[in-house]
N, C-alpha and C positions, 0 to 999 in steps of 0.2 A: 231580523229586520234589515240588517246591513246587506244580506244576500239578496233580499227582494229589491232593495233600493238599487244595488249595483247592477243587477241584470235588468231590472225594470227600466232604469234610466238609459242603459246601453241600447236596448231594443227600441225604446221610445225615440232616441236620437236617430237611430238608423232608419226607422220607419218614417221619420220626418225628412229624410233625405240628407242628413248630416254625414259627411264622409266618415268612413270606418275609423280612420286614425283619430279624428276629433271626437268621435263617439266614445272610443276607448279612453281617451285622455280626460274628457269631461266627466264621464261616469266614475272613473277612478278618483278624480279630484274631489268630487262631491262626497265620496266616502271618507277620504282623508280629512276633509274640512269639518264634517259633521258627525262622523261615527268612529273615527280612528284616533288612537293615542299619538300617531305620527304627527310631526310638525309639517307645516306647509312647505318647508324647505326640502322635505323628502321627495317632493314631486320633481324639483329640478335635479336633485342628486341622482335619483333613479334614472331619469332620462339621460343624464350625462354619463352614467355608468354604462348604459347600453352602447354609447358611441365608443367605449373603450374595449368592447368585447372582441377579442382577437379573431374568433371564428367568423364573425359577421363581416370582417374585412374582405372575405372571399367574394361577397356578393357584388360590390361595385366592379371588381376586377373581372368576374365572369360576365357581367353585363357589358363591360367594355369590349371584352373578347367577342361576345356575340354581336355587338354593334359593328365591329370591323368586318366580321364574317358575313353579316347580313347585308351591309351596305355594299360590300364588294361582290364579286361574281362567284363566290364559293358555292352558294346554293345551286346556281345553274350548272356548275361543273359536277356537283354531286348528283344532280338529277340526270345529267347526260350519262354519267357512269351507271346509275341505276337502270336507266333505259337500255343501255348496251348489255347489261347483265340479264335482265328478266323481261325486256320489252317484247320478245318474240313469243312469250307464253300467251295463251288465250286470256284476255283481260290484262295483258302485260303492262300497259301504261298505268293502270290503277294500282297494280302490284308494285310497280316502280315508284309510284307516289308514296306508298307506305315505306318502302325501303329508303327513299329519300328523306322521309320524316325521321326514320331511325338514325340515319347518318347525321342529319342536321341537328337532331336532338343531342347527339354526342358533342356538339360544338356550342350550342346556345344556352342550354339549361332552362329554357323558357318555352312553354307551350304556345302562347299567342305568337311569339316570334317565329316558331317553327311553322305554324299555319300560314303566317304572312309570307315568309320567305319561300316556302315550297308551294303553297297554294296559288300564289300569284303567277307561277310559271306552269305548274302541272295541270291545273283545272282547265285553263284555256287550251292546253295541248290535248287533253282528253276530249274536249268538246269538238275540236277540229278533226279529231280522228273518229268521231261518230259516237262517243259516249254521251249519255244524257247528262245535262248540266247538274241536275240534282244528285245523280249517282256519284259523280266526281267530287262534288261539294261535301257530301256525307262522309266519304272516305277520308278526305284530307282533314276535315274537322275532327274526326275521331282519332286518326293516326297522329295528328299534331299534339295530342295529349301526352305522347311519349316524351315530349320535351322536358317534363318534370319527373319522369321515371328513369329513363336512361341517363347515366351520369355524364357530365356534371349536372346537378339539379339544384337550383336555388332554393326550392322548397325543402329539400333534404338538408341543406346548410342551415336553414332556419330551425328545423326540427333538432338538428344536432346541437345548435346553440342553446335551445331551451332545455334539452334533456341532458346535456353534457355527454353525449355519445360521440364516438369517432366518426368524423365526416368521411374518412377513407373507407371504413367498414360499411357505412350507409351507401356510399357510391357503388362499392362492389356488390352490395346486396341488391341494387337495382338492375344489374347487368342481365342476369338470367330472366327475371320477370319481364324486363323490357324486350329482350329478344323473343321470349315466348309469346308475349302479346302481339308483337309485330308479325311473328310467324302465323299465329292464329288468324289475324286479320287478312294476311295474304292468302292463306288457304281458303278462307271464306269467300274472298273475292274471286278466286279461281273457280270455285264451285258455282257461284252466281254467274260468272262470265260464261261458263260452259252451258248453263241452262238458258241464258239470254243471248247466247251466240255473239258476245261482244268481240270487237276486232282485236287482232294481234298485229304487232309490227314485224317487218322483215327482220330476220335474225342478223345481228351485227357480226361482221367478220371478226376473226381473232385479232387482226391488226386494229380494227376500229375499237375493239374492247380495250386493247392495250393503250391506245391513244387516250381514250376517255379515262382510264385508270390513272395514267400518268398525269393528266391535267387535274384530276381530283386528289392526287396523292398528298399535296401540301396541306389540304384541309383535313384529310384522314390522319395525317401524322399527329395532329393536335390531340386526338383521342389518346394515342399512346404516350404522348408527353404528359398528359394530366394523370392518367391512371398508372402508367409505368413509373412516373416520377414519384408518386405517392407510395406505391408499394415496393419500390426499390429502396426507399428511405432517402432519396435524393432531396426531397422537400416535403413540407406539410401540405395539406389541402389548400390552405390560404396562400402559401407560396406558389403552389401549382396554379392558382387562379391568376397571380401576378405574372407568372411565366406565360400562361395562356394569352393574357392581354398583350404582352410584349411580342409574342410570336405572331398573333393575329395581325397586329399592326405591321410587322415586318412582311408577312405574306401578302396582305392586301395592298401595301404601298410599293414594295420593292420587288416582289416575285410576280404576282398577278397584275400589278399596276392598274387595278380597277379604281383606286382612290389616289388622288394627288395629295401631296403634302399640305397644300393650302386648304384642302377639304377636311383634314384631320380635326381641326378645332370644332367643326360642326358635329362630327361623329362623336367626339369626346363629350360635347355639350349634351347631345341626346342621351348618351349613356349616363351622364351625371344627373339629368332630370329624373330618369327612371330610378337611379340609386337613391336620390334624395327622397323621392316619393315612398319607396319601399322602406328605407331606413326610418322615415318618420312614422310609418305604420308600426314598424318593429319597436321603436322607442316607446310609443304610447301603449303598445301591447305588453311590453315588459313592465311598464308601470301598472297595468291592469293585473298582470300576474303577481306583482309585488303585493297589491292590495288583496288578492285572493289568498296569498300565503299568510299575510299578517292577520287577516280575519279568520284564519283556520278553515276556509271553505273547502279546499281539497281534502283536508283531514276529516271534516264532517261528512263529506260525500263518500269518502272511502269507508268510513264507519257504517254509513247507511247501507252501502252496497254489501259490506261484509255481513251485516245483520240479515240481508236478504238471502245469504248463502248461495249466490249465483256461482255456477261453474264457469270456467274460463270461456268455454264455447258459447255459453249463453251471454256472457258479458260482451263478447265480440259481436254478437248479433245486435245488441243494444248500441254499441259503438258505431257499427256500420250504419244503422238507421239514423242515428244522430248526425253523423258526418254527411250522409247523403242529403238530408234535409238542409243542413248548414251550407253544403256546397252549392245548393241551388240559389243561395242568396248572398254569399260572401266570397271574397278572393282567397285563394288557397293559403297564402302566408298568414293572413289574418285568422283563419280558422285554426291553423296549427298553433298560433300564439295564444289564442283564447282557450282552446279545448285541451291542449296537451297538459298544462298545469293541473287540470282537473282529472283527466283520464289516465295520465301516465302513472301516477302513484298507485291507482287501483290495478292497472295492468301488471305492474311489477309485483304487487302483492299476490296476484293470482298466478304468478310464475310465467307470464307471457314474455318472450324474449323482446328486449327493447328495440333491436334492429328489425325484427319481424313486424313489430307493432308499427314502427316508422314506415316501412314499405307499404303495409296495409293502409295506413293513413294517406300516403301519397296516391295510391290507386283510387281511394275515395275522392281525393282532390281532382284526379283526372276526370272522373265521372262528373264532378261538379262543374268542370270547365265546359261541358257540353250539355248541361242541364239548365233549362230556362227557370227563372227569368233573367238570371245574371251570368250565365255561362259565357265567359270571355271569348272562347273560341267561336261561338255562334256569331258574335258580332263582328269578329275579324273576318270570318268567311263571308258574311253578308256584305261587308265593305268591299271585299275582293271581287265577288261575283255579281254584285248589285241585286242579288235576290233578297226579297223581304225576309226578315228573321223567321217569320212563321214557316216559310218554305224550307229554310235551312234546318229548322228543328225537325220537320217531317223527314227531310233527307237523312238526318242523323239518327233518328230513332231505331231503324233496323240494326244498325251497328252498335247502338247503345246496349242492346240485349247481350251482345258478345262481351262487352265491358263488364256488365253485371255478373255474368257467369264467371268471368276471369277474377272478379273481386272475391267471389265465394271460394274459388280455388286458392287464391293467395292467402285468404283468411285462415283456411283450415289445413293447408299444407305448408307449414312454415319452412320446411326444408328448401323450398324453391327460393326463398329469400336468403336464408342463413347458411346454406351449404357452401357457397363460394367464399364468403368472408371467413368462415371457419376454417376452410382448407388453406386459404392463403395465410390466415393467422397462425396456423400450425406450422407453416413453413418458415 
């Protein structure tokens, strides 16, 4: 009965248009009030405990670092560097857009931020060079999903907090899948560009390439600070986030000088708004997870799945279908927080590697970001290009098929995800 009430009230509130955070909190509170032995004070205690979770402290720092990098001219410098590198290839501007998304993803940790920062510059540039508007929009909308796969990734931080896995290992597990997906998208663009005879840019001279690389260097260094610092043992992932925020502030204000000191409070305020919103969702989702645990719901579902005698590969099919449907209606972090307490115990019991499972979930969340009706990247691209959301969806669909094939690859070839963290772990 409590299971039906919990999920029934959750989906009822969401269908009524109640924000996800409030839906999670209200449904959990109803169970505690009427079905659980817990006291009402446990609601406040659990929400307060969430604010003390050390791993989650990385989120506001990564958001602040991304805010300084997005507000400043870092995105434009990365795009110039990408154009100088691959712009001369047939379809080079589109390929450079994907490369720019990959580079900016390594700074922001957010897919919508990647689409906004890169798309606002590259889509207009592609249109001026003779590319169809829908073509450029579809590419950037898809490539922007790399923001939560290539480290640092806020979604991975949330997964690590829920499952008590290493943030560093998750970050490193996202490197090869992120590079692989970016490469696959660039190869697909090149094939389409050859067939449609899309334009190529004049080849940049070696001097022009060096100049663009030098201008982009300060932004690129941040990637090595984050990952290098974590794996050299210089600092934890949370400390790396704080260092990234301080470094981004220094580069934006004193090196590139795109932001004046008097503008910094506004940048910090914007990052704080995002942090509060996300942390409020996480706090209520942690309360939801607490109710799941106290009501033995994950254990009951695990027992049901065990009685079905599903093989690991069959279970992964079910998980992908569930996550693809959920991704069409919910924000990635909320899905992680709701689904992981239910699915993770089953995955571990079936012998699925927790790191591999996390990367697979993140790839599902990527697809959710470009799936209607609630795909965030679709709305960001629509706002940038002024195209109706329906046209953005049509522009995105051909590239969505590549994402689905990539999901199958990541699901059933776990070595793509776990090889690098295992090698570094052995060192």
